C-alpha positions as CSV (number, residue, x, y, z in Angstrom):
1,M,0.0,0.0,0.0
2,T,1.1,3.6,-0.7
3,A,-0.4,7.0,-0.3
4,A,-2.4,6.3,-3.5
5,D,-4.4,3.7,-1.4
6,A,-5.4,6.2,1.2
7,G,-9.0,6.6,0.0
8,G,-9.5,2.9,-0.6
9,I,-8.3,2.1,3.0
10,V,-10.7,4.7,4.5
11,D,-13.5,3.3,2.4
12,F,-12.7,-0.3,3.5
13,L,-12.4,0.6,7.2
14,T,-15.6,2.6,7.2
15,S,-17.7,0.2,5.2
16,N,-17.0,-2.8,7.4
17,T,-17.3,-3.7,11.1
18,F,-14.4,-5.5,12.8
19,P,-15.9,-6.9,16.0
20,F,-12.7,-8.3,17.3
21,H,-10.5,-5.3,16.8
22,V,-10.0,-2.5,19.4
23,I,-11.8,-0.1,17.0
24,A,-14.6,-2.1,15.6
25,D,-16.4,0.7,13.7
26,H,-14.2,3.3,12.1
27,T,-15.6,6.7,11.4
28,Q,-14.3,8.8,8.5
29,E,-12.2,10.7,10.9
30,S,-10.7,7.7,12.7
31,A,-9.9,6.0,9.5
32,R,-8.3,9.1,8.0
33,A,-6.3,9.5,11.2
34,A,-5.1,5.9,11.0
35,V,-4.0,6.5,7.4
36,A,-2.3,9.8,8.3
37,S,-0.5,8.2,11.2
38,G,1.4,6.0,8.8
39,R,-0.2,2.8,10.2
40,F,-0.4,1.2,6.7
41,W,3.0,2.2,5.3
42,N,6.1,3.5,7.0
43,E,9.5,2.1,7.9
44,E,7.9,0.0,10.6
45,S,4.8,-1.2,8.9
46,Q,3.5,-2.2,5.5
47,G,0.0,-2.9,4.4
48,Y,-1.2,-5.2,1.6
49,W,-4.6,-5.6,0.0
50,V,-6.0,-9.1,0.2
51,E,-7.5,-10.0,-3.2
52,A,-9.4,-13.0,-4.4
53,D,-11.7,-13.8,-7.4
54,A,-14.3,-11.6,-5.7
55,G,-11.8,-8.6,-5.9
56,R,-10.5,-6.8,-2.9
57,I,-11.7,-8.7,0.2
58,G,-9.4,-7.4,3.0
59,L,-6.1,-6.0,4.1
60,V,-3.2,-7.2,6.2
61,V,-0.6,-5.0,7.8
62,V,2.8,-6.3,8.9
63,K,4.1,-4.3,11.8
64,D,7.4,-4.0,13.6
65,L,9.4,-4.7,10.3
66,Q,12.7,-3.7,11.8
67,D,12.3,-6.3,14.7
68,D,13.2,-9.9,14.4
69,T,9.7,-10.7,15.5
70,P,7.1,-8.6,13.5
71,M,3.4,-9.0,14.0
72,F,0.4,-8.7,11.7
73,D,-3.2,-7.3,11.7
74,L,-5.7,-9.0,9.3
75,R,-9.1,-7.6,8.4
76,L,-11.4,-9.3,6.0
77,A,-14.6,-7.6,4.7
78,G,-17.6,-8.9,6.6
79,T,-19.1,-10.5,3.5
80,H,-15.9,-12.6,3.1
81,R,-15.5,-13.9,6.6
82,G,-16.2,-17.6,7.3
83,R,-15.4,-18.5,3.6
84,G,-12.0,-20.1,4.1
85,Y,-9.8,-17.2,3.2
86,G,-8.1,-16.9,6.6
87,V,-5.6,-19.8,6.4
88,P,-4.4,-19.0,2.9
89,V,-4.0,-15.3,3.7
90,V,-2.1,-16.0,6.8
91,K,0.1,-18.6,5.1
92,A,0.8,-16.2,2.2
93,T,1.7,-13.5,4.8
94,C,4.1,-15.9,6.4
95,D,5.7,-16.6,3.0
96,L,6.0,-12.9,2.3
97,V,7.6,-12.2,5.7
98,F,10.0,-15.1,5.8
99,T,11.1,-14.7,2.1
100,T,11.6,-11.0,2.1
101,L,12.9,-10.3,5.6
102,P,15.9,-12.5,6.3
103,H,16.4,-11.1,9.8
104,V,13.0,-12.4,11.0
105,R,13.2,-15.4,13.2
106,R,9.6,-15.6,14.4
107,F,6.3,-14.0,13.3
108,E,3.5,-13.2,15.8
109,G,-0.2,-12.4,15.9
110,Q,-2.8,-11.8,18.6
111,T,-6.5,-12.0,18.8
112,R,-9.2,-11.8,21.5
113,E,-10.1,-15.0,23.3
114,D,-13.6,-14.9,21.9
115,N,-12.4,-14.8,18.3
116,R,-12.6,-18.6,17.9
117,A,-12.4,-18.3,14.1
118,M,-9.1,-16.5,14.1
119,R,-7.7,-18.8,16.8
120,R,-8.4,-21.7,14.5
121,V,-6.8,-19.9,11.6
122,F,-3.6,-19.4,13.6
123,L,-3.4,-23.1,14.5
124,R,-4.2,-24.3,10.9
125,S,-1.5,-21.9,9.6
126,G,1.3,-23.5,11.7
127,F,1.2,-21.0,14.6
128,L,1.5,-22.1,18.2
129,K,-0.3,-20.4,21.1
130,E,2.3,-18.8,23.3
131,A,0.4,-16.6,25.7
132,H,-3.0,-15.8,27.2
133,Y,-3.0,-12.3,28.6
134,R,-6.0,-12.1,30.9
135,L,-8.0,-8.9,30.6
136,G,-5.4,-7.6,28.1
137,W,-7.8,-6.5,25.3
138,P,-10.0,-3.4,25.8
139,I,-13.5,-4.0,24.4
140,G,-15.2,-0.8,25.4
141,G,-17.3,0.4,28.4
142,N,-14.4,-0.4,30.8
143,R,-14.6,-4.0,29.8
144,Y,-11.7,-6.3,28.8
145,A,-11.2,-9.7,27.2
146,A,-8.2,-11.8,27.2
147,S,-5.6,-11.3,24.4
148,V,-4.3,-14.6,23.0
149,A,-0.9,-14.6,21.3
150,Y,0.4,-17.0,18.6
151,A,3.7,-17.2,16.8
152,I,5.4,-19.2,14.1
153,L,9.2,-19.8,14.0
154,R,11.1,-19.4,10.8
155,S,12.5,-23.0,11.3
156,D,8.9,-24.3,11.6
157,W,7.8,-22.4,8.5
158,E,10.7,-23.9,6.6
159,S,10.1,-27.5,7.8
160,G,6.3,-27.4,7.9
161,T,6.3,-28.5,11.6
162,V,5.3,-26.9,14.8
163,T,7.9,-27.0,17.6
164,P,6.0,-27.4,21.0
165,F,7.3,-26.1,24.3
166,E,6.7,-27.0,27.9
167,W,3.6,-25.0,28.8
168,D,3.1,-26.1,32.4
169,D,5.7,-24.9,35.0
């Protein structure tokens, strides 16, 4: 994404609801502010349109590009959720990160505990649950949900395996 995509990003954000994101319903002002802040393209983040036969169906932003552990934010249009796009998009994003950023050793994502669909996408894409941050995700009205963190290692991406770890102390 580049500055030429600004209008499209604003339109996408304001024409969809993202119930599991901190800002579920963007206004024109909040969407323009997100674009102006550099959230979708700067030296630390890069956004990409998600396209399918149906056209532009979402966007993914890879953040913390200078770190050895970047993260991503995926947003699919409401009409395209639950149609099997999540796993291929996450796998393609992993391919992009690990093939273009040689310094990256692990790739992370987080979602709310009640976003069962995204949690399944993480697991089916080769990610492993690494953390469960109780009351770590603001959901409005002074309410919080748990934030659940997942990651995939470069070595697991290369081998197609998932390296487990000792969860219980």
